[in-house]
C-alpha positions in Angstrom: -49.9 -87.9 -48.0 -49.7 -84.2 -47.2 -51.5 -82.6 -44.3 -53.8 -79.7 -44.9 -52.4 -77.7 -41.9 -50.8 -74.3 -42.9 -47.5 -73.1 -41.3 -47.4 -69.4 -40.3 -44.1 -67.6 -41.0 -43.3 -64.8 -38.4 -41.1 -61.8 -39.5 -37.8 -61.2 -37.5 -37.9 -58.3 -35.0 -35.3 -55.4 -35.1 -34.7 -51.7 -36.0 -35.2 -50.3 -39.4 -32.6 -48.0 -40.9 -34.8 -45.0 -40.2 -35.2 -46.1 -36.5 -31.4 -46.5 -36.2 -30.8 -43.0 -37.6 -33.3 -41.5 -35.1 -31.7 -43.4 -32.2 -28.2 -42.3 -33.3 -29.3 -38.7 -33.6 -30.8 -38.8 -30.1 -27.7 -40.4 -28.7 -25.5 -37.7 -30.4 -27.6 -34.9 -28.9 -27.3 -36.5 -25.4 -23.5 -36.9 -25.8 -23.1 -33.3 -26.9 -25.2 -32.1 -23.9 -23.2 -34.4 -21.5 -19.9 -33.2 -22.9 -21.0 -29.6 -22.5 -22.0 -30.2 -18.9 -18.7 -32.0 -18.2 -16.7 -29.2 -19.9 -18.5 -26.5 -17.8 -18.0 -28.5 -14.6 -14.3 -28.6 -15.4 -14.2 -24.8 -16.0 -16.1 -24.2 -12.8 -13.7 -26.4 -10.9 -10.8 -24.5 -12.4 -12.3 -21.2 -11.3 -12.9 -22.6 -7.8 -9.3 -23.6 -7.5 -8.3 -20.2 -8.7 -10.3 -18.4 -6.1 -8.9 -20.7 -3.3 -5.3 -20.1 -4.4 -5.8 -16.3 -4.8 -7.3 -16.1 -1.3 -4.3 -18.0 0.1 -1.9 -15.8 -1.8 -3.7 -12.6 -0.6 -3.6 -13.7 3.0 0.1 -14.6 2.8 1.0 -11.2 1.4 -1.0 -9.5 4.2 0.8 -11.8 6.8 4.1 -10.7 5.3 3.2 -7.1 6.0 2.4 -8.0 9.6 5.8 -9.7 10.0 7.9 -7.3 8.0 6.1 -4.0 8.1 5.9 -3.8 4.3 4.6 -5.8 1.3 6.9 -8.1 -0.7 8.0 -7.1 -4.2 6.9 -9.3 -7.2 9.0 -12.1 -8.5 10.5 -12.2 -12.0 7.8 -14.1 -14.0 10.2 -15.2 -16.7 12.2 -17.5 -14.3 11.5 -21.2 -13.9 12.2 -23.6 -11.1 15.9 -24.2 -10.8 16.8 -20.7 -11.9 18.6 -18.4 -9.5 16.1 -16.1 -7.9 13.1 -18.1 -8.9 10.1 -17.1 -6.8 12.0 -14.5 -4.8 10.8 -10.9 -4.4 12.4 -8.1 -6.4 12.3 -4.6 -4.9 13.8 -1.2 -5.6 16.4 -0.2 -3.0 15.2 3.4 -3.1 12.8 5.7 -4.9 15.5 6.6 -7.5 16.8 3.1 -8.1 16.3 1.3 -11.4 13.5 -1.1 -11.9 14.6 -4.7 -11.0 15.4 -7.1 -13.8 12.3 -8.9 -15.1 9.9 -6.6 -13.3 7.8 -3.9 -15.0 7.6 -0.5 -13.3 4.8 1.7 -14.3 3.3 5.0 -13.1 0.9 5.7 -15.9 -2.6 5.8 -14.3 -1.3 6.1 -10.7 -1.3 9.0 -8.3 1.2 11.1 -6.4 0.4 9.6 -3.0 3.7 10.7 -1.3 3.5 14.3 -2.3 6.8 14.5 -4.3 5.0 15.9 -7.4 5.6 12.6 -9.4 3.1 9.8 -9.8 4.2 6.9 -7.7 5.4 3.7 -9.6 3.9 0.2 -9.4 5.9 -3.0 -9.6 4.3 -5.7 -11.8 5.5 -9.4 -11.9 4.4 -12.7 -10.4 3.7 -13.9 -6.9 7.0 -14.3 -4.9 6.1 -17.9 -3.8 9.5 -18.6 -2.3 9.6 -15.3 -0.3 6.2 -15.8 1.2 5.2 -17.9 4.2 1.9 -18.8 5.9 0.6 -20.1 9.2 -0.4 -23.8 9.6 -1.5 -25.0 13.0 -0.2 -21.8 14.5 3.2 -22.4 13.0 4.9 -20.3 10.3 5.6 -22.6 7.3 6.8 -21.9 3.7 4.2 -20.9 1.2 3.2 -23.7 -1.1 4.3 -23.0 -4.6 1.1 -24.5 -6.1 -0.9 -21.8 -4.3 0.8 -19.2 -6.5 -0.9 -20.6 -9.6 -4.5 -20.5 -10.8 -6.7 -23.4 -11.7 -5.6 -23.2 -15.3 -1.9 -23.9 -14.3 -0.7 -20.4 -14.9 1.4 -18.2 -12.5 -0.7 -15.6 -10.7 0.3 -12.1 -11.6 1.1 -9.6 -8.8 1.3 -5.8 -8.8 2.2 -3.8 -5.7 2.7 -0.1 -5.0 6.4 0.6 -4.9 6.2 2.8 -1.8 4.5 -0.1 0.1 7.6 -2.4 -0.4 9.8 -0.1 1.8 9.5 -0.2 5.6 10.1 -2.3 8.6 8.3 -3.6 11.7 9.2 -0.5 13.7 8.4 2.0 10.9 6.0 0.1 8.7 5.0 1.2 5.2 2.3 3.8 5.3 -1.0 2.2 4.2 -2.2 5.5 2.7 0.4 5.2 -0.1 -1.6 2.9 -2.4 -1.3 4.0 -6.1 -2.8 1.2 -8.2 -5.8 2.1 -10.4 -8.5 -0.5 -10.4 -11.7 0.0 -12.5 -14.7 -1.9 -13.5 -15.9 -2.9 -17.0 -17.7 0.5 -17.2 -14.4 2.3 -16.6 -15.4 3.5 -13.1 -13.0 3.5 -10.2 -13.6 0.7 -7.7 -12.0 2.7 -4.8 -13.4 5.8 -3.2 -10.0 7.5 -3.7 -9.0 6.7 -7.3 -5.6 5.0 -7.7 -5.3 4.1 -4.1 -5.1 0.3 -4.2 -2.1 -1.2 -2.3 -1.7 -4.5 -4.3 -3.6 -6.8 -6.7 -3.4 -10.5 -7.4 -4.6 -11.5 -10.9 -5.6 -14.7 -12.7 -5.7 -14.2 -16.5 -8.6 -16.6 -16.8 -9.6 -19.4 -19.1 -8.2 -17.8 -22.3 -4.8 -17.3 -20.5 -4.2 -14.1 -22.4 -1.0 -12.6 -20.8 -0.5 -15.5 -18.5 2.9 -17.2 -18.0 3.1 -21.0 -17.2 5.1 -22.4 -14.3 7.6 -24.0 -16.8 8.3 -21.4 -19.5 9.2 -17.8 -19.8 6.7 -16.6 -22.4 3.1 -15.8 -22.2 0.6 -18.5 -23.5 -1.4 -16.0 -25.5 0.1 -12.6 -26.4 -1.7 -9.7 -24.9 -1.1 -7.6 -27.9 -3.0 -8.0 -31.2 -2.0 -11.3 -32.9 0.9 -10.7 -35.2 -0.5 -13.1 -37.8 -3.7 -11.1 -38.2 -4.3 -9.6 -41.6 -3.9 -5.9 -41.6 -7.2 -4.3 -41.3 -8.8 -7.2 -39.5 -10.6 -6.4 -36.2 -8.8 -7.4 -33.0 -10.2 -10.3 -31.1 -13.0 -10.0 -28.6 -12.3 -8.1 -25.5 -9.5 -6.1 -27.1 -11.5 -3.3 -28.6 -12.3 -0.3 -26.3 -16.0 -0.9 -25.4 -18.6 1.8 -25.0 -16.9 2.8 -21.8 -13.6 3.3 -23.6 -11.7 0.5 -21.7 -10.2 -2.7 -23.1 -11.7 -5.0 -20.4 -9.8 -8.2 -21.1 -6.5 -6.5 -22.0 -6.0 -4.0 -19.2 -4.7 -6.8 -16.8 -2.0 -7.9 -19.1 -0.9 -5.1 -21.4 1.8 -3.9 -18.9 1.7 -0.4 -20.4 0.1 1.2 -17.4 -0.9 0.5 -13.8 -4.6 0.3 -14.6 -6.4 -3.0 -13.9 -9.9 -4.2 -14.5 -12.1 -6.1 -12.1 -15.3 -6.8 -14.1 -18.2 -9.1 -14.4 -17.3 -12.5 -16.0 -18.7 -12.9 -19.5 -17.6 -15.3 -22.2 -19.7 -13.7 -24.9 -17.8 -13.3 -28.2 -18.0 -9.5 -28.1 -15.9 -6.6 -26.9 -17.3 -7.2 -23.4 -15.5 -10.5 -23.1 -13.9 -10.8 -19.7 -12.7 -14.0 -17.9 -10.0 -12.7 -15.5 -10.2 -12.8 -11.7 -8.6 -10.0 -9.7 -8.3 -9.7 -5.9 -7.6 -6.1 -4.6 -6.4 -4.9 -1.3 -7.0 -1.2 -0.3 -6.7 0.9 2.8 -10.4 1.3 3.3 -10.5 -0.4 6.7 -7.3 1.2 8.1 -7.9 4.1 10.5 -5.9 7.3 10.1 -4.7 7.1 13.7 -2.6 4.0 14.3 -0.7 2.6 17.3 3.0 2.8 16.8 4.6 -0.6 16.7 7.6 0.5 18.7 5.5 1.7 21.7 7.2 0.9 25.0 5.7 -1.9 27.1 2.7 -0.6 29.0 2.4 2.5 26.8 0.5 3.3 23.6 2.0 5.8 21.2 -0.1 6.8 18.3 0.7 8.4 15.0 -1.3 10.0 12.3 -0.7 8.4 8.9 -2.0 11.3 6.9 0.7 12.5 4.5 -0.7 16.1 4.3 -2.3 18.3 6.9 -4.6 17.4 9.8 -7.3 19.8 10.9 -9.0 20.1 14.3 -12.1 22.2 14.0 -11.2 23.1 10.4 -11.7 21.4 7.1 -8.9 23.4 5.4 -5.8 22.8 7.5 -2.6 24.6 6.2 -0.1 23.0 8.6 0.7 19.4 9.6 -1.5 20.0 12.7 -3.9 23.0 12.4 -6.4 23.6 15.2 -9.1 26.2 15.5 -9.5 26.9 19.2 -7.5 26.2 22.3 -5.0 23.4 22.8 -4.6 22.0 26.3 -1.6 19.9 27.3 -1.1 18.3 30.7 2.1 16.7 32.2 4.0 17.1 29.0 6.2 19.5 27.1 5.7 21.0 23.7 8.6 20.7 21.3 8.4 22.4 17.9 10.2 24.6 15.5 8.1 27.7 16.4 5.3 29.1 18.5 2.7 31.0 16.4 -0.5 33.0 16.9 -2.8 32.9 13.9 -5.3 35.5 15.2 -7.9 33.9 12.9 -5.7 34.3 9.8 -3.0 32.0 8.5 -1.4 34.8 6.5 0.7 37.3 8.4 0.7 35.3 11.6 3.2 36.2 14.4 5.6 33.5 15.4 8.4 33.2 17.9 11.2 30.9 17.1 12.9 29.0 19.9 16.2 30.4 18.7 15.1 33.9 19.6 14.7 32.8 23.2 18.0 31.0 23.9 20.3 31.1 20.9 23.1 33.7 20.7 23.0 36.2 17.9 24.7 34.9 14.7 27.8 36.8 13.8 26.2 37.9 10.5 22.9 39.0 12.0 21.9 42.2 13.8 22.3 42.1 17.5 18.6 42.3 18.2 18.2 38.9 16.5 19.1 37.4 19.8 16.3 37.9 22.3 18.2 36.7 25.4 17.7 38.8 28.4 21.4 39.5 28.8 23.9 39.1 31.6 22.5 39.2 35.1 18.9 38.9 33.9 16.4 36.0 33.6 13.3 35.4 31.3 10.0 35.1 33.2 7.6 35.1 30.3 6.7 35.9 26.7 4.6 38.9 25.8 4.0 40.6 22.5 6.4 38.3 20.8 9.2 39.3 23.2 10.7 37.9 26.3 9.8 39.4 29.6 13.0 39.8 31.6 13.9 40.6 35.2 17.1 41.2 37.0 18.6 38.1 38.5 20.4 40.1 41.2 19.4 43.1 43.3 21.7 46.0 43.4 22.4 45.5 47.1 22.6 41.7 47.1 26.0 40.4 48.0 26.5 37.4 45.7 30.2 36.9 46.7 31.5 34.2 48.9 33.3 35.1 52.2 36.7 36.6 51.7 39.6 34.4 52.5 41.9 33.0 53.3 41.0 30.3 52.3 39.7 31.5 48.9 36.2 30.3 48.0 34.0 30.1 44.9 30.2 29.9 44.3 28.8 26.4 43.8 25.1 27.1 43.7 22.1 29.4 44.5 18.3 29.5 44.3 15.8 32.0 42.8 12.2 32.6 43.8 9.1 32.4 41.5 9.9 35.8 40.2 13.4 34.9 39.2 15.0 36.9 42.0 17.9 35.4 43.9 16.9 34.2 47.4 19.0 35.9 50.1 21.3 33.5 51.9 20.9 30.8 49.2 24.4 31.1 47.8 26.6 28.2 48.6 30.4 28.2 48.4 33.3 25.9 48.5 37.0 26.3 49.2 39.3 26.5 46.2 41.4 23.3 46.2 
């Protein structure tokens, strides 16, 4: 007999297809956001490592100057570990020597800092990781090769003014000879004196355009326009001259000049794209008067590093040292090629050459070229650009030694403040 009680059937719990689609979409959005955050954190870490290594490199180059009196030359970026010369500096032996193998020498965009009428060259390559050293616990140790790379695994580029690679600890390279041109993304010079940067250290950033890996001799991404581009296609972002007329992401790798850009980082897909990092060293903090490194112990010799003229009391000097007013010297002597009186005007000045005072007349010159007082006379001053002379001997003064025998000769005498022989001061000796 069947019971009249009804059995209730419950539906199974779970997600519908629509609910599953919504959950999957939400999960996908979260994964994309998480991956984006992770990717950005990696990039930030890469830039942090880059900054740390560039700081270490810049400090090591400055320490090299302190030890050697000059900056190192760049290394050949095409060499790899195991190659002869890998990581070693390359420099020009003289201002007329050829550019070292593997190094780019450029003077486009530089300045004539040394005054030879020719723009000074800049050497471009990679950081000389083997040549450099650094201090650790007050000990000088070899520079770590990994510090010569950026956070993206690429070699740091290094450009240095050629004149700054010649010098020594006694006569260091003049810090006023910087010739590298560094500009911002608006094509404005970043130094008060344009093209005066001493050296730069460069990371070519995330896109690695123009960068060379540690293992390999070729750049990762060509700095020139891609060869595979269809004729007429626009160049990639950052390669076109922007509104300021400068190719911001290309100037640090094109190697056709000594112009470099230190701009604001932007990864926008426009002509303003810029992802490089560049550290510059200038002479802004160096005084014009510097202590000479070869000063004797207990003494301080100073020298003026200005390559042109120095004015005291004038803004328009026309000589290496030009003063308006009097010069006072105590307990010292003045040595120069001439003594001049400007009389307020540099043109038509009167000068007396030291050779007029003491040098004999040249055989090919008039007799009056020699301003010596002549036999038996002595110079007691200078007046109207001429020597003031007096007789050394009076007409009645007996300068002879006593007559012999034995025969004698003069061995010495004294003169007074007027240059006149003091009577009785003649000393004699017997002829051996």
